[in-house]
C-alpha positions in Angstrom: 47.0 107.6 130.3 48.2 107.7 133.9 46.5 110.1 136.3 48.8 112.3 138.3 49.1 112.5 142.1 51.3 115.5 142.9 52.7 115.4 146.4 55.4 118.0 145.9 55.5 120.6 148.7 53.5 118.4 151.1 54.5 116.0 153.8 51.6 113.6 154.2 51.2 111.6 157.4 51.2 107.8 157.2 47.4 107.8 157.5 47.2 110.3 154.7 49.5 108.3 152.5 47.4 105.2 153.0 44.4 107.1 151.8 46.2 108.5 148.8 47.6 105.3 147.3 45.8 104.1 144.2 43.9 100.8 144.4 41.9 98.6 142.0 38.2 98.8 142.5 37.9 95.2 143.7 36.5 93.9 146.9 37.0 90.3 148.0 34.1 90.7 150.5 31.7 91.4 147.5 32.6 87.9 146.1 32.4 86.2 149.5 28.8 84.9 149.4 29.2 83.6 145.9 32.5 81.9 146.8 30.9 80.5 150.0 28.1 79.0 148.0 30.5 77.4 145.5 32.6 75.9 148.3 29.6 74.5 150.2 28.3 72.9 146.9 31.6 71.0 146.6 31.7 70.2 150.3 28.2 68.7 150.1 28.1 67.2 146.6 31.7 66.6 145.7 32.5 65.5 142.2 29.0 66.3 140.8 29.3 69.9 142.1 32.7 70.3 140.5 31.4 69.0 137.1 28.3 71.3 137.3 30.5 74.3 138.2 32.8 73.5 135.3 29.9 73.5 132.8 28.5 76.7 134.2 31.6 78.7 134.8 34.2 77.3 132.5 31.7 76.5 129.8 33.0 72.9 129.4 32.5 69.5 131.1 35.9 67.8 131.8 36.0 64.2 130.7 37.5 63.5 134.2 38.2 65.7 137.2 41.2 63.6 138.1 43.7 63.9 135.3 44.9 60.5 134.2 48.7 60.0 134.6 48.8 58.9 131.0 47.6 62.4 130.0 50.3 64.0 132.0 53.0 61.8 130.4 51.6 62.5 126.9 51.6 66.2 127.5 55.2 66.1 128.6 56.2 64.0 125.5 54.5 66.6 123.3 56.0 69.7 125.0 58.0 71.9 122.6 61.7 71.3 123.3 62.4 75.0 123.5 59.7 75.5 126.1 61.0 72.4 128.0 64.5 73.8 128.2 63.2 77.2 129.4 61.1 75.5 132.1 64.0 73.3 133.2 66.2 76.4 133.5 63.5 78.1 135.6 63.1 75.0 137.8 66.9 74.8 138.4 67.1 78.5 139.5 63.9 78.4 141.7 65.0 75.2 143.3 68.4 76.6 144.3 66.8 79.8 145.7 64.1 77.8 147.5 66.5 75.5 149.1 68.3 78.5 150.6 65.0 79.5 152.3 64.8 76.5 154.5 66.1 77.5 158.0 68.6 75.3 159.7 67.6 73.6 163.0 68.8 75.5 166.1 69.7 74.3 169.6 69.8 76.7 172.5 71.4 75.6 175.8 70.0 77.7 178.6 71.7 75.8 181.5 73.1 72.4 182.2 70.3 70.0 181.2 68.0 72.8 179.9 67.7 72.8 176.1 65.2 74.3 173.7 65.4 73.1 170.1 63.9 74.8 167.1 62.9 72.7 164.1 61.1 73.5 160.9 58.5 70.9 160.1 56.8 70.8 156.6 53.1 70.3 156.3 52.4 66.8 155.0 50.0 67.7 152.2 49.3 70.8 150.1 46.9 71.9 147.3 48.5 74.2 144.7 46.3 76.2 142.4 47.3 77.3 138.9 44.9 79.7 137.2 43.6 79.7 133.7 41.7 82.7 132.3 43.4 85.1 130.0 46.6 83.2 129.7 48.4 79.9 130.4 50.8 79.9 133.4 53.3 77.0 133.4 55.6 79.3 135.4 53.1 79.3 138.2 53.3 75.5 138.3 57.0 75.9 139.0 56.6 78.7 141.5 54.1 76.7 143.6 55.6 73.2 143.3 59.3 73.8 143.7 59.2 75.6 147.1 56.9 72.9 148.5 59.3 70.2 147.3 62.2 72.2 148.8 60.4 72.3 152.1 59.9 68.6 152.1 56.2 68.3 151.6 55.4 64.7 150.9 52.0 64.9 149.2 51.3 67.6 146.6 48.1 68.0 144.6 47.6 70.5 141.8 44.5 72.0 140.3 43.9 74.1 137.2 40.7 75.0 135.4 39.4 72.8 132.6 39.8 74.5 129.2 37.1 74.6 126.6 39.8 75.0 123.9 41.2 71.6 125.0 38.1 69.6 125.3 37.7 70.1 129.1 41.2 69.1 129.9 43.7 71.3 131.7 46.0 73.2 129.5 48.6 70.7 128.1 51.5 73.0 129.0 50.4 73.0 132.6 50.0 69.2 132.5 53.5 68.8 131.0 55.2 71.0 133.6 53.4 69.1 136.4 54.7 65.8 134.9 58.2 67.3 134.6 58.2 68.1 138.3 56.9 64.6 139.2 53.4 65.7 140.2 50.9 62.9 139.4 47.9 64.1 141.5 46.4 66.7 139.2 42.7 67.9 138.9 40.8 69.7 136.2 38.9 72.0 138.5 39.0 75.8 138.9 37.8 78.8 140.9 36.3 78.7 144.3 35.2 75.1 143.9 38.8 73.9 143.5 39.7 75.7 146.7 36.8 74.1 148.5 37.8 70.6 147.2 41.3 71.1 148.5 40.1 72.2 151.9 37.5 69.6 152.5 38.4 66.7 150.2 36.3 64.8 147.6 35.8 61.1 148.5 34.8 60.0 145.0 38.0 61.4 143.5 40.3 60.0 146.3 41.1 63.7 147.0 42.1 64.0 150.7 41.9 67.4 152.4 45.1 69.4 152.4 46.8 71.4 155.2 47.7 74.5 153.0 46.4 76.0 149.8 48.6 78.3 147.7 48.5 79.9 144.3 47.1 83.0 142.6 43.6 83.3 141.1 40.7 85.7 140.5 38.6 87.5 143.1 36.5 84.3 143.7 39.6 82.2 144.4 40.7 84.9 146.8 37.3 84.9 148.5 37.2 81.1 148.7 40.6 81.2 150.5 39.0 83.5 153.1 36.0 81.1 153.4 38.2 78.0 154.0 40.9 79.7 156.1 39.5 78.1 159.3 39.8 74.6 157.7 43.2 74.9 156.1 46.1 77.2 155.8 46.3 79.7 152.9 49.1 81.7 151.5 47.3 85.0 150.7 44.2 86.4 149.1 45.8 87.2 145.8 44.2 90.0 143.6 45.1 91.9 140.5 48.9 92.3 140.0 50.7 95.6 140.6 54.1 97.2 140.0 55.5 100.4 141.5 58.6 101.9 139.9 60.7 104.5 141.8 62.8 106.3 139.2 64.9 109.5 139.0 66.0 111.4 135.9 69.0 109.1 135.4 66.7 106.2 134.5 65.8 105.1 131.0 62.3 106.3 130.3 61.7 103.6 127.7 62.8 100.8 130.2 60.4 102.2 132.8 57.5 102.5 130.3 58.1 98.9 129.1 58.0 97.6 132.7 54.8 99.5 133.5 53.2 98.0 130.4 54.4 94.5 131.2 52.2 94.3 134.3 49.3 96.2 132.7 48.9 93.5 130.1 47.9 91.0 132.8 44.5 92.4 133.6 42.4 95.6 133.2 42.6 96.0 137.0 46.4 95.6 137.1 48.1 98.6 138.8 51.1 100.4 137.2 52.5 103.2 139.4 55.5 105.4 138.7 56.9 107.5 141.5 59.5 110.1 140.6 61.1 113.4 141.7 61.5 114.6 138.1 58.6 116.1 136.2 60.6 116.2 132.9 61.5 112.5 133.3 57.8 111.7 134.0 56.9 113.4 130.7 59.3 111.3 128.8 57.9 108.1 130.4 54.3 109.2 129.4 55.5 109.7 125.8 57.0 106.2 125.7 53.9 104.7 127.4 51.7 106.1 124.7 53.9 104.7 121.9 54.4 101.3 123.4 50.8 100.9 124.5 49.6 101.6 120.9 52.0 98.9 119.5 51.5 96.1 122.1 49.4 93.0 121.4 47.0 93.5 124.3 46.7 97.3 123.9 43.0 97.5 125.0 43.8 95.6 128.2 46.9 97.7 128.8 45.1 101.0 128.1 42.3 100.1 130.5 44.8 99.2 133.2 46.9 102.4 132.8 43.8 104.5 132.7 42.2 102.9 135.8 42.0 104.3 139.3 44.6 101.9 140.4 47.4 103.3 138.2 49.1 106.7 138.7 52.1 108.9 138.1 53.2 110.2 141.6 55.4 113.3 141.8 57.4 113.8 144.9 60.0 116.2 146.2 62.8 113.6 146.8 63.5 109.9 146.8 63.0 109.7 150.6 59.4 110.7 149.9 59.2 108.2 147.1 60.3 105.4 149.5 57.6 106.5 152.0 54.9 106.4 149.3 56.1 102.9 148.2 55.9 101.7 151.8 52.4 102.9 152.1 51.5 101.3 148.8 53.1 98.0 149.7 53.8 96.9 146.1 53.7 93.3 144.9 56.6 94.3 142.6 58.9 97.2 143.4 61.5 98.4 140.8 64.2 100.9 141.9 65.8 102.6 138.9 67.8 105.5 140.4 71.5 106.6 140.6 72.0 105.1 144.0 69.6 102.2 144.2 71.0 100.8 147.5 70.4 104.2 149.2 66.7 104.0 148.3 66.5 100.3 149.2 67.6 101.2 152.7 64.3 103.1 153.1 62.1 100.3 151.8 60.1 98.3 154.4 57.2 96.9 152.5 57.4 95.0 149.1 56.7 91.6 147.8 59.8 91.4 145.6 62.3 94.2 144.9 64.1 94.6 141.6 67.2 96.8 141.6 68.7 98.7 138.6 67.8 99.0 134.9 68.6 95.3 134.1 66.4 93.7 136.8 62.9 94.1 135.3 59.8 92.4 136.9 59.6 90.0 133.9 63.0 88.6 135.1 61.3 87.6 138.4 58.3 86.2 136.6 60.3 83.6 134.9 64.1 83.3 135.3 65.5 85.2 138.3 65.2 82.3 140.7 62.9 84.3 143.0 59.3 83.4 143.4 56.6 85.3 141.5 53.7 84.3 143.8 53.6 87.6 145.8 51.2 89.6 148.0 49.0 92.0 146.1 46.7 94.8 146.9 48.9 96.3 149.6 49.2 93.0 151.5 53.0 93.3 151.3 52.6 95.7 154.2 52.0 92.6 156.4 52.6 89.5 154.3 55.4 87.7 152.4 55.6 86.1 149.1 55.5 82.3 148.5 58.7 80.5 149.5 59.8 77.3 151.1 58.8 78.9 154.5 55.2 79.0 153.4 55.1 75.2 153.7 57.1 75.0 157.0 56.0 75.4 160.6 58.5 76.3 163.4 58.2 73.9 166.3 60.0 74.2 169.7 61.2 71.1 171.4 61.9 71.4 175.1 64.4 69.1 176.8 64.9 69.6 180.6 66.3 67.1 183.0 65.5 66.9 186.7 68.2 69.2 187.9 67.3 71.9 185.3 63.6 71.7 186.2 64.4 72.0 189.9 66.3 75.2 189.2 63.4 77.0 187.6 60.7 75.5 189.9 60.5 78.7 192.1 60.0 80.8 188.9 57.1 78.6 187.8 55.6 78.5 191.3 55.7 82.3 191.6 54.2 83.0 188.2 51.5 80.4 188.5 50.5 81.7 191.9 50.3 85.3 190.6 48.1 84.1 187.7 45.9 82.1 190.2 46.7 78.9 188.4 48.1 76.8 191.3 47.8 73.5 189.5 50.5 74.7 187.1 52.9 75.1 189.9 51.8 71.8 191.5 52.6 70.0 188.3 56.2 70.9 189.0 56.3 70.5 192.8 54.7 67.0 192.4 58.0 65.9 190.9 59.9 67.0 194.0 57.8 65.9 197.0 60.8 66.2 199.3 61.2 69.9 198.7 
């Protein structure tokens, strides 16, 4: 089931920990040339390239790349009332949490007449990607759209792959949730081609280039984001999902097993990692994993993920070592199920989202917590953050100095510009005070 990494009795260095952490055998760079080709096809041939890619890669030709607004309205009208209520609840919670992520403007007075203001300006236009593949992800529509709206983005375009099961249209639930959120610019396009279309625009479709692309996807979507990163902003190169659980012998073994399986069912390359200081507890979790994996709907996918190189049971001497291992792993999702969760939390530096206690499973964050589920994968949490309103905002500094305030700092500017052999910099200030 889970391979074992036994770190008891050792004190690995940071470099050694980074080498020890389990990872999925995926390499975005291996998909780079294919993604580059797909992006360039769309850049050069526009709509025809998107249609040809859909036929080749999605095995269906969409009746239209731009989804008619009537189709969105019809999908919303046909949405199951129970699903609609669930989506509306999620929207309400995510909207409240996203609004809290927008920083307030700041004004710093450095001297009389010397003021620096900080404002947070939204990008004007974004492209949001909602994957297809093994499942339908209406929750990803919410997680992408709501933070952009909270940030004040004026123009939002959304793309999702055409579905063979739905005659080349996007999944009707995705269409319905887009309509529920007031998004009318929706495209039936997927993969690297969709990312290229967002980055460079498609004239025949009236699709203008965007300033930022966000949303999860497969390795080709991740590679395409790298390809277009010089043309548009991106959130992250998302890869297979991962969960790391820190647990001690006070945790419920069945809860932990259920949570590890919940992420393993996403993908054969999903990573499920348990870090514990209790070997007897680990044995109980392995028992529950075997039982639950055998009974779950996607058992083959789950067993492949749990048995992969990216998943592991890690035995450590104490919870401080567990936190150190977690920091090296940089989990997308970190669960802490121990007697004193806050004590362990104090040692955590790197994680996309953190779930404390036995009643805060990752599934809560996927749907109803109010937090965002678009998070950095593959260890990127060591240097990147999850999707939030801040993803769509740019801090801008506004400088307001009057004559007296500039005169006071003129000697500073003159000294530094002379030291850097940039005399015209100083002269741009002294030109304002010819009498000095």
